[in-house]
C-alpha positions as CSV (number, residue, x, y, z in Angstrom):
1,M,35.2,-35.5,30.2
2,T,35.6,-39.2,29.4
3,L,32.0,-39.7,30.1
4,S,31.0,-37.0,27.6
5,R,33.0,-38.6,24.8
6,M,31.3,-41.9,25.5
7,I,27.8,-40.4,25.1
8,I,28.2,-38.3,21.9
9,P,29.2,-40.8,19.1
10,R,26.2,-43.2,19.0
11,A,23.5,-41.3,20.9
12,I,23.8,-38.0,19.0
13,A,24.3,-39.6,15.6
14,L,20.7,-40.5,15.0
15,G,19.3,-37.1,16.1
16,V,21.8,-35.1,14.0
17,S,21.3,-37.2,10.9
18,G,17.5,-36.7,11.3
19,S,18.0,-33.0,11.5
20,L,20.2,-33.0,8.5
21,L,17.6,-34.9,6.6
22,L,15.0,-32.2,7.5
23,A,17.4,-29.5,6.4
24,A,17.8,-31.2,3.1
25,C,14.1,-30.7,2.4
26,T,14.6,-27.0,1.8
27,P,16.8,-26.0,-1.2
28,T,19.7,-23.7,-0.4
29,S,18.5,-21.3,-3.0
30,D,15.2,-20.8,-1.1
31,I,17.2,-20.0,2.1
32,A,19.3,-17.5,0.1
33,R,16.2,-15.9,-1.4
34,L,14.4,-15.5,1.9
35,S,17.4,-14.3,3.8
36,S,18.2,-11.5,1.3
37,P,17.8,-8.0,2.9
38,S,15.5,-7.0,0.1
39,A,13.5,-10.2,-0.1
40,G,10.3,-9.8,-2.1
41,L,10.9,-6.2,-3.3
42,A,11.3,-7.4,-6.9
43,T,7.7,-8.2,-7.1
44,V,6.6,-4.9,-5.6
45,S,9.0,-3.0,-8.0
46,A,7.7,-4.8,-11.1
47,T,4.1,-4.1,-10.1
48,A,4.7,-0.4,-9.4
49,K,6.6,0.0,-12.7
50,R,3.8,-1.6,-14.7
51,A,1.1,0.4,-13.1
52,T,2.7,3.8,-12.5
53,G,6.1,3.8,-14.3
54,A,7.8,4.8,-11.1
55,E,10.6,3.2,-9.1
56,V,10.5,2.0,-5.5
57,V,13.2,1.8,-2.9
58,W,13.6,0.0,0.4
59,L,15.5,2.2,2.9
60,Q,17.2,0.1,5.5
61,S,20.2,2.1,6.6
62,P,21.0,5.7,7.5
63,E,23.3,5.9,4.5
64,A,20.5,4.8,2.2
65,I,18.1,7.3,3.8
66,A,20.6,10.2,3.3
67,A,21.2,9.3,-0.3
68,N,17.5,9.1,-1.0
69,A,16.9,12.5,0.6
70,K,19.4,14.1,-1.8
71,R,17.6,12.4,-4.7
72,V,14.2,13.7,-3.6
73,S,15.6,17.2,-3.2
74,A,16.9,17.1,-6.7
75,L,13.5,16.3,-8.0
76,V,11.5,18.9,-6.1
77,A,13.5,21.8,-4.7
78,G,12.6,25.0,-6.5
79,K,10.9,23.1,-9.4
80,T,7.4,22.9,-10.8
81,I,6.6,19.2,-10.5
82,S,4.3,17.1,-12.7
83,A,1.9,14.4,-11.6
84,D,4.5,11.7,-12.5
85,T,7.1,13.4,-10.4
86,A,4.7,13.7,-7.5
87,V,4.1,9.9,-7.7
88,Q,7.8,9.1,-7.9
89,V,8.7,11.3,-5.0
90,A,5.9,9.7,-2.9
91,L,7.2,6.2,-3.7
92,L,10.7,7.3,-2.7
93,N,10.0,9.4,0.3
94,N,6.7,8.2,2.0
95,R,7.8,6.7,5.3
96,G,4.5,4.9,5.8
97,L,5.3,3.0,2.7
98,Q,8.7,2.1,4.1
99,A,6.9,0.7,7.2
100,A,4.9,-1.5,4.8
101,Y,8.1,-2.8,3.3
102,A,9.3,-3.6,6.9
103,D,6.2,-5.8,7.2
104,L,7.4,-7.5,4.0
105,G,10.7,-8.2,5.6
106,L,9.0,-9.7,8.7
107,S,7.1,-12.0,6.4
108,A,10.3,-13.1,4.7
109,A,11.9,-13.8,8.1
110,D,8.9,-15.9,9.1
111,A,9.2,-18.0,5.8
112,W,12.9,-18.3,6.4
113,Q,12.3,-19.6,9.9
114,V,9.9,-22.2,8.6
115,A,12.3,-23.3,5.9
116,L,15.0,-24.0,8.5
117,A,15.0,-27.5,10.1
118,P,14.0,-27.6,13.8
119,N,16.9,-28.0,16.1
120,P,17.4,-31.4,17.8
121,S,17.1,-31.3,21.6
122,L,19.8,-32.7,23.9
123,H,18.9,-34.1,27.3
124,L,21.2,-35.2,30.1
125,G,20.2,-36.9,33.4
126,V,22.1,-37.7,36.6
127,L,20.9,-40.3,39.1
128,G,22.2,-41.0,42.6
129,L,23.5,-37.4,43.0
130,G,25.4,-36.9,46.3
131,S,26.5,-40.5,46.7
132,Q,29.9,-40.1,48.4
133,S,30.9,-43.7,47.6
134,L,30.5,-43.1,43.9
135,D,32.1,-39.6,43.8
136,G,28.9,-37.7,43.2
137,F,26.6,-39.8,41.0
138,R,25.7,-43.3,40.2
139,T,24.2,-43.1,36.7
140,L,24.6,-40.6,33.9
141,E,22.1,-40.7,31.0
142,G,22.3,-38.6,27.8
143,G,20.6,-38.5,24.4
144,I,19.3,-36.4,21.5
145,A,15.6,-36.2,20.3
146,A,14.5,-35.2,16.9
147,N,10.9,-34.4,15.7
148,L,10.0,-37.0,13.1
149,L,6.6,-35.4,12.2
150,A,8.5,-32.3,11.0
151,L,10.2,-34.5,8.5
152,T,6.9,-35.6,6.8
153,T,5.3,-32.1,6.9
154,Q,8.3,-29.9,6.1
155,K,7.4,-29.7,2.4
156,S,3.8,-28.7,3.1
157,R,4.9,-26.2,5.7
158,N,7.4,-24.7,3.3
159,R,4.7,-24.3,0.7
160,I,2.3,-22.6,3.1
161,A,5.0,-20.2,4.3
162,D,5.9,-19.4,0.7
163,M,2.3,-18.6,-0.2
164,R,2.0,-16.3,2.8
165,F,5.2,-14.6,1.8
166,R,4.0,-14.2,-1.8
167,K,0.8,-12.7,-0.4
168,A,2.8,-10.3,1.7
169,Q,4.6,-9.2,-1.4
170,L,1.2,-8.4,-3.1
171,V,0.0,-6.6,0.1
172,A,3.1,-4.4,-0.1
173,A,2.5,-3.9,-3.8
174,E,-1.1,-2.8,-3.1
175,E,0.1,-0.3,-0.4
176,T,2.6,1.0,-3.0
177,L,-0.2,1.5,-5.5
178,R,-2.4,3.2,-2.9
179,V,0.3,5.7,-2.1
180,A,0.9,6.3,-5.8
181,T,-2.9,6.9,-6.4
182,E,-3.1,9.2,-3.4
183,A,-0.2,11.3,-4.7
184,R,-1.6,11.5,-8.2
185,K,-5.0,12.5,-6.9
186,A,-3.5,15.0,-4.5
187,W,-1.6,16.6,-7.4
188,I,-4.7,16.8,-9.5
189,T,-6.7,18.4,-6.7
190,T,-3.9,20.9,-5.9
191,V,-3.5,22.0,-9.5
192,A,-7.3,22.2,-10.0
193,A,-7.5,24.3,-6.8
194,F,-5.0,26.8,-8.0
195,E,-6.7,27.0,-11.4
196,T,-10.1,27.6,-9.7
197,A,-8.5,30.3,-7.5
198,S,-7.1,32.0,-10.6
199,L,-10.5,32.1,-12.2
200,V,-12.2,33.4,-9.1
201,R,-9.6,36.1,-9.0
202,Q,-10.4,37.1,-12.5
203,T,-14.1,37.2,-11.8
204,Q,-13.5,39.3,-8.7
205,E,-11.5,41.8,-10.7
206,T,-14.5,42.2,-13.0
207,A,-16.8,42.6,-10.1
208,D,-14.5,45.1,-8.5
209,A,-14.5,47.1,-11.7
210,A,-18.3,47.0,-11.8
211,S,-18.4,48.1,-8.1
212,E,-16.1,51.1,-8.8
213,L,-18.2,52.1,-11.8
214,A,-21.4,51.9,-9.7
215,S,-19.9,54.2,-7.1
216,E,-18.9,56.8,-9.8
217,L,-22.3,56.6,-11.4
218,G,-23.9,56.9,-8.0
219,K,-22.1,60.2,-7.5
220,T,-23.7,61.6,-10.7
221,G,-27.1,60.4,-9.7
222,Y,-27.3,58.1,-12.7
223,L,-27.4,54.9,-10.6
224,G,-29.6,54.4,-7.5
225,R,-28.4,53.2,-4.2
226,D,-30.1,49.8,-4.6
227,D,-28.3,49.2,-7.9
228,Q,-25.0,50.3,-6.3
229,A,-25.5,48.0,-3.4
230,R,-26.1,45.1,-5.7
231,E,-22.7,45.6,-7.4
232,H,-21.0,46.2,-4.1
233,A,-22.5,43.1,-2.6
234,F,-21.5,40.9,-5.5
235,A,-17.9,42.2,-5.3
236,A,-17.8,41.6,-1.5
237,E,-19.1,38.0,-2.0
238,L,-16.5,37.3,-4.5
239,A,-13.8,38.6,-2.2
240,G,-14.9,36.0,0.3
241,Q,-15.0,33.3,-2.3
242,R,-11.5,34.2,-3.4
243,A,-10.3,33.9,0.2
244,Q,-11.9,30.5,0.5
245,A,-10.3,29.4,-2.8
246,D,-6.9,30.6,-1.7
247,L,-7.2,28.7,1.6
248,A,-8.4,25.5,-0.1
249,A,-5.5,25.6,-2.6
250,K,-3.0,26.0,0.2
251,L,-4.5,23.1,2.1
252,A,-4.6,20.9,-1.0
253,K,-0.9,21.6,-1.6
254,E,-0.1,20.7,2.0
255,D,-1.9,17.4,1.6
256,L,0.2,16.7,-1.5
257,T,3.3,17.7,0.6
258,R,2.4,15.2,3.3
259,I,1.9,12.3,0.9
260,M,5.3,13.0,-0.7
261,G,6.9,13.1,2.8
262,L,8.5,16.6,2.3
263,F,9.6,19.1,4.9
264,G,12.2,21.8,5.4
265,A,13.9,23.1,2.3
266,D,12.0,20.7,0.1
267,L,8.8,22.6,0.7
268,N,10.0,25.1,-1.9
269,Y,8.3,23.4,-4.9
270,F,5.5,24.5,-7.2
271,V,2.7,22.9,-9.2
272,S,1.3,23.9,-12.6
273,N,-1.2,26.7,-13.0
274,T,-3.8,24.6,-14.9
275,L,-4.6,20.9,-15.4
276,P,-3.8,19.4,-18.8
277,G,-6.5,19.5,-21.5
278,L,-8.7,16.5,-22.3
279,P,-7.0,13.6,-24.1
280,K,-8.7,11.5,-26.7
281,I,-10.1,8.3,-25.2
282,A,-11.7,5.2,-26.6
283,G,-14.1,2.9,-24.9
284,R,-12.6,-0.2,-23.3
285,N,-14.6,-3.4,-23.6
286,A,-12.3,-5.7,-21.5
287,F,-12.0,-3.5,-18.4
288,E,-13.6,-6.1,-16.2
289,S,-11.2,-8.9,-17.3
290,E,-8.3,-6.5,-17.1
291,A,-9.2,-5.7,-13.5
292,L,-9.6,-9.4,-12.6
293,A,-6.2,-10.2,-14.1
294,G,-4.3,-7.2,-12.8
295,R,-5.6,-6.5,-9.2
296,V,-3.0,-7.4,-6.6
297,D,-5.6,-7.6,-3.8
298,L,-7.5,-10.3,-5.7
299,A,-4.2,-12.2,-6.3
300,A,-3.5,-11.9,-2.6
301,A,-6.9,-13.3,-1.7
302,K,-6.3,-16.3,-4.1
303,L,-3.0,-17.0,-2.4
304,E,-4.6,-16.8,1.0
305,L,-7.2,-19.4,-0.1
306,E,-4.5,-21.7,-1.3
307,A,-2.6,-21.4,1.9
308,V,-5.7,-22.1,4.0
309,A,-6.4,-25.1,1.9
310,L,-2.9,-26.5,2.4
311,D,-3.1,-25.7,6.1
312,Y,-6.4,-27.5,6.3
313,R,-5.0,-30.6,4.5
314,L,-1.9,-30.5,6.8
315,G,-4.3,-30.4,9.8
316,D,-6.2,-33.3,8.5
317,R,-3.0,-35.4,8.2
318,T,-2.0,-34.5,11.8
319,R,-5.4,-34.4,13.4
320,V,-4.7,-37.5,15.7
321,V,-1.0,-37.4,16.2
322,S,0.3,-33.8,16.2
323,D,3.8,-34.4,17.4
324,I,6.2,-37.4,17.2
325,A,9.7,-37.3,18.6
326,L,12.4,-39.9,18.3
327,A,15.0,-39.9,21.1
328,A,18.3,-41.8,21.0
329,G,20.6,-42.1,24.0
330,T,22.9,-44.1,26.2
331,E,23.9,-44.2,29.8
332,I,26.9,-44.6,32.0
333,E,26.7,-46.3,35.3
334,R,29.2,-46.4,38.2
335,E,29.4,-49.4,40.4
336,L,31.4,-50.6,43.4
337,E,33.0,-54.0,43.1
338,D,35.4,-55.3,45.7
339,G,35.7,-51.7,47.1
340,E,36.7,-50.3,43.7
341,R,34.7,-47.9,41.5
342,H,33.9,-49.0,38.0
343,S,32.2,-47.1,35.1
344,A,30.2,-49.1,32.6
345,Q,28.4,-48.0,29.4
346,T,25.6,-50.1,27.9
347,D,26.4,-51.8,24.6
348,S,23.0,-51.1,23.0
349,L,21.6,-47.7,21.8
350,D,18.5,-46.7,23.6
351,L,15.6,-45.5,21.3
352,E,12.5,-43.8,22.5
353,V,9.4,-42.5,20.7
354,A,7.2,-39.9,22.3
355,F,3.9,-38.7,21.0
356,E,0.7,-37.2,22.2
357,I,-2.1,-39.7,23.2
358,P,-5.4,-38.6,21.7
359,I,-7.6,-39.5,24.6
360,F,-9.5,-36.3,25.1
361,D,-8.6,-34.3,22.0
362,S,-9.0,-36.3,18.8
363,G,-8.3,-33.3,16.6
364,A,-11.9,-33.0,15.3
365,A,-12.2,-29.5,16.7
366,R,-9.1,-28.3,14.9
367,L,-10.2,-30.0,11.7
368,R,-13.6,-28.2,11.9
369,K,-11.9,-24.9,12.5
370,G,-9.7,-25.5,9.4
371,E,-12.8,-26.3,7.4
372,V,-14.7,-23.2,8.5
373,T,-11.6,-21.0,7.9
374,Y,-11.3,-22.4,4.3
375,M,-14.9,-21.7,3.5
376,K,-14.5,-18.2,5.0
377,A,-11.6,-17.5,2.7
378,A,-13.5,-19.0,-0.3
379,H,-16.5,-16.7,0.3
380,Q,-14.2,-13.7,0.8
381,L,-12.5,-14.4,-2.5
382,A,-15.8,-14.7,-4.3
383,Q,-17.0,-11.5,-2.9
384,K,-13.8,-9.8,-3.8
385,A,-14.2,-10.8,-7.4
386,V,-17.8,-9.5,-7.4
387,D,-16.6,-6.2,-5.9
388,I,-13.8,-5.8,-8.4
389,R,-16.2,-6.3,-11.3
390,S,-18.5,-3.7,-9.9
391,E,-15.7,-1.3,-9.2
392,A,-14.4,-1.7,-12.7
393,R,-17.8,-0.9,-14.3
394,A,-18.3,2.1,-12.0
395,A,-14.8,3.4,-12.8
396,H,-15.3,3.0,-16.5
397,L,-18.6,4.8,-16.3
398,A,-17.0,7.7,-14.4
399,W,-14.1,7.8,-16.8
400,T,-16.2,8.0,-19.9
401,G,-18.9,10.1,-18.3
402,T,-16.7,12.8,-16.9
403,H,-14.8,13.0,-20.2
404,E,-18.1,13.6,-22.0
405,I,-19.2,16.2,-19.6
406,A,-15.9,18.1,-19.7
407,R,-15.9,17.9,-23.5
408,H,-19.4,19.4,-23.5
409,Y,-18.3,22.4,-21.5
410,R,-15.2,22.8,-23.7
411,D,-16.8,22.3,-27.1
412,A,-20.3,23.8,-26.5
413,V,-20.6,26.0,-23.5
414,L,-17.3,28.0,-23.6
415,P,-17.6,28.8,-27.3
416,L,-21.1,30.1,-26.8
417,R,-20.0,32.2,-23.9
418,K,-17.1,33.6,-25.9
419,T,-19.4,34.5,-28.7
420,I,-21.8,36.3,-26.3
421,E,-19.0,38.3,-24.8
422,E,-17.6,39.3,-28.2
423,E,-21.0,40.4,-29.4
424,A,-21.6,42.3,-26.2
425,L,-18.3,44.1,-26.7
426,L,-19.3,45.1,-30.2
427,S,-22.6,46.4,-29.0
428,Y,-20.9,48.3,-26.2
429,N,-18.5,49.9,-28.7
430,G,-21.6,50.8,-30.8
431,M,-23.2,52.4,-27.8
432,I,-26.0,49.8,-27.9
433,T,-25.1,47.8,-24.7
434,N,-24.3,49.6,-21.4
435,T,-21.2,48.8,-19.3
436,F,-23.0,46.7,-16.7
437,E,-24.4,44.4,-19.3
438,L,-20.9,43.9,-20.7
439,L,-19.6,43.2,-17.3
440,A,-22.4,40.7,-16.6
441,D,-21.6,38.8,-19.8
442,T,-17.9,38.7,-18.7
443,R,-18.9,37.3,-15.3
444,S,-21.1,34.7,-16.9
445,R,-18.2,33.6,-19.1
446,M,-16.0,33.3,-16.0
447,Q,-18.5,31.1,-14.3
448,S,-18.6,28.9,-17.3
449,N,-14.8,28.6,-17.2
450,L,-15.1,27.5,-13.5
451,L,-17.6,24.8,-14.5
452,E,-15.3,23.6,-17.3
453,A,-12.3,23.5,-15.0
454,S,-14.3,21.6,-12.4
455,A,-15.5,19.1,-15.0
456,R,-11.9,18.6,-16.3
457,R,-10.7,18.0,-12.8
458,D,-13.4,15.3,-12.3
459,F,-12.1,13.6,-15.5
460,W,-8.5,13.5,-14.3
461,L,-9.6,12.1,-10.9
462,A,-11.7,9.5,-12.7
463,D,-8.6,8.6,-14.8
464,A,-6.5,8.1,-11.7
465,N,-9.3,6.0,-10.3
466,M,-9.4,3.9,-13.4
467,T,-5.7,3.0,-13.1
468,A,-6.2,2.1,-9.4
469,V,-9.2,-0.1,-10.2
470,L,-7.3,-2.0,-12.8
471,Y,-4.2,-2.7,-10.7
472,G,-5.2,-2.0,-7.1
473,G,-4.5,0.6,-4.4
474,G,-7.7,2.6,-4.7
475,G,-11.5,2.6,-5.1
476,A,-13.7,3.3,-8.0
477,T,-16.0,5.9,-6.5
478,A,-16.9,8.5,-9.1
479,P,-16.0,12.1,-8.5
480,S,-18.7,14.0,-6.6
481,G,-18.5,17.0,-9.0
482,G,-18.9,20.6,-8.0
483,G,-16.4,23.3,-7.7
484,G,-13.2,22.7,-5.9
485,A,-11.9,25.7,-4.1
486,T,-8.2,26.5,-4.5
487,A,-5.8,29.2,-3.8
488,A,-3.8,31.6,-5.9
489,A,-0.1,32.3,-5.4
490,E,2.0,34.9,-7.0
491,E,4.7,32.8,-8.8
492,P,4.1,32.9,-12.6
493,A,5.5,29.4,-13.1
494,G,3.2,27.6,-10.6
495,H,2.1,27.4,-7.1
């Protein structure tokens, strides 16, 4: 025990003081920020609030999960939910999103680890082990080593780790916006599907009436078998279309349910019977610059380029000498003099510097790798900017174009179809038009309603795309158009 006390005071002092100096390079506030259980979530929350108006949570305990489940049930159980509610529930309850937040926590832990000073290393050595005359050993050496290169690079490494952590926050924000966009689109698709199914059902009812009338007229001999068959076939085809629409709507709702992470008793929720009407919109001239300023994936790419640049400069600084360690120590030696055992400690402190000798590896390969990595990140950033500009233009075209098409059906086609049906009814009442002509005009109006509903759905999908393109979390592909099949349920308040 006496030997240990002789080694510690002078030998360890230099190593410990060096480590303390390294630790002083990182502010205590940074350590506290990175070690917080919810480190980085504030950035994600602010981005989600700005883009969607919804809140986010990071569930990290069974108690938090249970409380969140009650909150979700209060939002959906037995209720008709809006698009905003669907988005909020998805951000609260989607477990894949919680896994993305776990990745954010891992990035915070990595940055925290970099911010901590490297531990000094203690080494002890025993020479002459087994010497009976000296009670087990002849010489005892001890010392502490500290990495000096870490002292000069700590600030740069902290900056690189901080940039990577900030990038991780933006990646988590992008995943949050992606889930929000998926939830909004799924709600739009589901409501549009049920609206389509309702219109198909109305058209089928008209076709069934025409089919029954054809059967009755066939019995009187007024209508031939071929004309009867035409009406029966049309009614049968619509029955199949209605079944397809019903199935499509149920599947669309199930997709919405999956995105919101619902199961069990929470499945008892409804959506609206119809999509909202068209809002008034105005052209946006600055949509490209808005996207460049607001896209989180572009900001993440910029941070990656900055981090690669810092890493490259750090590699340039350490290309020849990549590791320098300073060791301080002392030794105790036992000697025999006149038959008596004596222990002696050297009066001077031993210092030792260790570093890699760059004989074979001069660091040129690592420097070249850093240079290529930087250029790769620079090209990726430039391409990302080009893609975002194009996505913004495409999204704006889809947004304004689908609005114009839906407005055309609403303002031009439907009024004309309504006028045709009203005039046909007057002619029928005046015994000028027969029943089948009246039913045919009614079916034509139903088909126009289906086209208008489909165009309105395309606009709301394009509107969701526009938000995603401006902030991140989605693409700018225009809706494909065409009728979306959906299913009819019996609840009057929704489906």
